[in-house]
C-alpha positions in Angstrom: -22.8 -2.6 -16.6 -20.4 -4.8 -14.7 -17.3 -3.0 -16.3 -17.5 -0.1 -13.8 -17.5 -2.4 -10.6 -13.8 -3.0 -10.5 -13.0 0.7 -11.1 -15.3 1.7 -8.2 -14.0 -1.0 -5.8 -10.3 -0.4 -6.6 -10.8 3.4 -6.2 -12.6 2.9 -2.9 -9.8 0.5 -1.7 -7.0 2.9 -2.6 -8.8 5.8 -0.9 -9.5 3.8 2.2 -5.9 2.4 2.5 -4.5 5.9 1.8 -6.7 7.5 4.5 -5.9 4.8 7.0 -2.1 5.0 6.3 -2.2 8.7 6.7 -3.9 8.6 10.1 -1.7 5.7 11.3 1.4 7.6 10.3 0.0 10.8 11.8 -0.8 9.1 15.1 2.6 7.5 15.4 4.2 10.8 14.5 2.2 12.6 17.2 3.1 9.9 19.8 6.7 10.2 18.8 6.7 13.9 19.0 5.9 13.7 22.6 9.1 12.2 23.7 11.4 11.3 20.8 13.5 13.3 18.4 11.7 14.5 15.4 14.3 13.1 13.0 14.0 9.6 14.5 10.2 9.7 14.1 10.5 10.7 10.5 13.1 8.0 9.8 10.8 5.4 11.4 7.8 6.6 9.4 9.8 6.5 6.1 11.0 3.0 6.9 7.4 1.8 7.4 6.4 3.3 4.1 9.4 1.7 2.3 8.6 -1.7 3.8 5.0 -1.4 2.8 5.9 -0.4 -0.7 8.4 -3.3 -1.0 5.8 -5.8 0.3 3.3 -4.5 -2.2 5.8 -4.9 -5.0 6.7 -8.4 -3.9 3.1 -9.4 -3.7 2.5 -8.1 -7.2 5.5 -10.0 -8.5 4.4 -13.2 -6.8 0.9 -12.8 -8.2 2.1 -12.1 -11.7 4.5 -15.2 -11.6 1.7 -17.4 -10.3 -0.7 -16.2 -13.0 1.9 -17.0 -15.7 2.6 -20.4 -14.2 -1.1 -21.2 -14.3 -1.3 -20.2 -17.9 -3.7 -17.3 -17.5 -3.9 -14.7 -20.3 -2.2 -11.5 -19.2 -2.5 -9.6 -22.4 -4.5 -6.4 -22.7 -7.5 -6.5 -25.2 
């Protein structure tokens, strides 16, 4: 019964982060469209997405390295 809990929580987390990121980017895009060049707004939005993706990748690598240093079993069953 407890096997489905991580699946539900991770799915919920991904959906919530995705929705929040969409609306944050949309709001910033709308604010930028009022006074800035469209190309500059798209460049800024893509930079934010790239920084977020790199931060997420870095966090995953740090977590993986820490787990290996602590001797946790990382193999799949």
